N, C-alpha and C positions, 0 to 999 in steps of 0.2 A: 933648868927652870927652878928658880928659888922658891916659887909658890908651893912646887910639890916636893920640896926636899924632905919633909918629915915623913913623907909617905913611903911604906915599905914597896920597893920595885919588884922584889922576888914575889911577894904576895899578889901584885898587880899582875905581874906576867903568869902566875899560876892561874888566877882568876879568870884572863883572856883565853889561856890554853884550855880550861876546864869548859867554857862556854863554846869555844871552837869545837871541841870534840863532842859535846853534846849535840850542837846544831848538826855535824856531820852524821852522827848517829840516827838522829831523827830523820834526816834526808834519805839516809841509807835505807832504814826500815820502812819508811812511807810508802815507797812505790812497790807496787805488786806488778811483777812481770808475768805476763801469762806465758807459759812454754808453749813452744811451737809443737804442733802435733808430728810425730815422727812417722815418716814412711817406711814401713817394714816390707813393702812388696817390692820384690826385685823384678825387673822386667824379664820375663822368659823369653828367649831365643830359641825358636824352633827351626832347624834347619832340616829342609828336605832333599836330603843327598840323591841325586839320580845318576848313578854310575852307569 
């Protein structure tokens, strides 16, 4: 494209990559995931052995 020939392509690439990384960081840190409650109670198996 001759209209954009004087533009620095590396600077434009770095600009878009920086915007992409900032948007990704905002999306990553904007969600608050609530942790699932952990079940620490194990089922107790009682065997009544009648020999």
